[in-house]
Phi, psi and omega in degrees: 000318179297330178294323178293319178298316179297319180293321178294319178295318180297315179297319181292322178294317179295319179298317178297319178295320180295318178298319178292326177295319177294318178296324178297321179290338182262005184296314183292319184285321187274338186241067181288338183275354180280150174284169182297322179292318178295322179295319178294322177297318179293320177297319179294326177298314179293320179296317180294326175295318179295317179296320177298320177297318180295319177295319178298319178295327178288329183275334185305315179298322178296312178298322179299314180291323179294317181290328179290323182288342179287000000 
């Protein structure tokens, strides 16, 4: 059962990162009315979400083993 939970969490984190990656690619095309500073802030928001997802994916196996041992 914990393996299924870990796989579901992993899939959801990857899906969230993929959605943010797609949104990051569409910032220039979709938001023509934004200033350059606002566009950079929006890009950094998406980048930080992607980095957070990658860090979460790196931590998940450790958390999985710690929770299983309890």
